[in-house]
C-alpha positions as CSV (number, residue, x, y, z in Angstrom):
1,X,0.0,0.0,0.0
2,X,1.4,3.4,-1.0
3,X,0.9,6.4,1.2
4,X,0.1,9.7,-0.5
5,X,1.8,12.0,0.0
6,X,5.0,10.1,0.5
7,X,6.4,10.6,4.0
8,X,9.9,11.3,2.5
9,X,8.5,14.3,0.6
10,X,6.9,15.6,3.8
11,X,10.1,15.2,5.8
12,X,12.0,17.0,3.1
13,X,9.6,20.0,3.4
14,X,9.8,20.2,7.2
15,X,13.3,18.9,8.1
16,X,12.8,15.9,10.4
17,X,10.2,13.3,11.2
18,X,9.9,14.6,14.8
19,X,9.1,18.2,13.6
20,X,6.7,16.8,11.0
21,X,4.8,14.8,13.6
22,X,4.6,17.7,16.1
23,X,3.5,20.2,13.4
24,X,0.8,17.9,12.0
25,X,-0.5,16.9,15.5
26,X,-0.7,20.5,16.6
27,X,-2.5,21.6,13.4
28,X,-4.9,18.6,13.6
29,X,-5.9,19.6,17.1
30,X,-6.5,23.1,16.0
31,X,-8.6,22.0,13.0
32,X,-10.7,19.7,15.3
33,X,-11.2,22.4,17.9
34,X,-12.4,24.9,15.3
35,X,-14.7,22.4,13.6
36,X,-16.2,21.5,17.0
37,X,-16.6,25.1,18.0
38,X,-18.4,26.0,14.8
39,X,-20.3,22.6,14.9
40,X,-19.2,21.8,11.4
41,X,-18.6,18.2,10.3
42,X,-15.3,17.5,8.7
43,X,-15.2,15.7,5.3
44,X,-11.8,14.3,6.0
45,X,-9.9,13.5,9.2
46,X,-8.1,16.4,10.8
47,X,-4.8,14.7,10.5
48,X,-5.3,14.2,6.7
49,X,-6.2,17.9,6.3
50,X,-3.1,18.9,8.2
51,X,-0.9,16.6,6.1
52,X,-2.4,18.0,2.9
53,X,-1.6,21.5,4.2
54,X,2.1,20.5,4.7
55,X,2.3,18.9,1.3
56,X,0.8,21.9,-0.5
57,X,3.0,24.4,1.4
58,X,0.2,26.1,3.4
59,X,1.7,24.8,6.6
60,X,5.4,25.0,7.5
61,X,7.7,25.6,10.5
62,X,8.5,29.2,11.1
């Protein structure tokens, strides 16, 4: 089974797996909290949304 986007590509964008995991987890918690606050159902899981944001460049380490 192939994962999309490839983890290696995500690590290249962020720098290390540790930073990637922390960044995605933090963003996923924020997405979940905002969706719950606005009582909006999510089409995808919060982690998937956060990973997509990293892959497209919307989310990065400052």
